[in-house]
N, C-alpha and C positions, 0 to 999 in steps of 0.2 A: 229239439236240436240233435242232429245226428253227429256223433263223435267220430273222428278219423281213426282213433285207436280202439281196437277191440277190447283191450284191457280196461279202458275207461268205461265202456258200455257194460262189461262184466262186473266191475266194481259197483256201478250204479244199480244194477239188477240185484247184486248181493246185498247192498244197503237196504233196498226195498224189502227183500226177503227176510233179512235179519230183523228189520224194524217190525215186521208183522209177527215174527217168531217170538221176540222178546217183549212184546206188548203186555204179555200176561205174567211177567216176572213178579214175584212177591215184593211187597214194599220193603222188607228187610234186606233185599238184594238190590236196592236202587243204585247203590254205588257201582256194583258190578255192571248193571244195565247201562249206566251212563258211561262207564269206561269202554264198553263194547261199542256204543254209538259213537263216542268221540274218536276211538281208534279207527272206525270205518271212515269217518269223514277226514281224518288226518291221512289215511291211506289214499283216498281220492285226491286230496289236495297235494300230497307229495308226488303222486303220479303225474299230475298236471305240471308241477314245477320241474320234475325230472324231464318231462317231454319238452318243455319250453327252453330250458337252459341248454346251451351247447358247449359251455366251458367246463372247467373243473367242478363247478357246483352241481353239474348233472350227476356225477358219481355220488356226491353227498346225498342228494335226494333219492337216488336209487338205493343207497344203504338205508335211508329212513323208511323207504317202502318195505324193505326186508324186515326191519325192526317192527314196523306196524303189523306185518303179517304174522310174525312170531308172537307178538303180544296178543293179537286177535285169536290165534290158535290157542294160546294159554287160557284166555278168558272163556272161550267157548268150551274147552275141555273142563275147566273148573265148573262151569254151568252144568255140564253133563254129569260130572261127578257128584254134584249136589242134587242131581235129578230135577233140575229146573227146566231143562230142555230135553 
């Protein structure tokens, strides 16, 4: 299925890439791994919601997307600092 929004396609591609990248996370970092995965799916979900809503809720979902991106950035930097990725 082809998405109308380029950002949706980019997020889906990023999910696939990150999924491959973090598949080799150590077991002791399973919580971090699950947080990265959940944040990516929340990012995709909030982007869909933000696109569908045309009222004041749209701004709420756009803010959630920004929060998801910031958290994902933190988790990935943490992974790099721990030399996992």
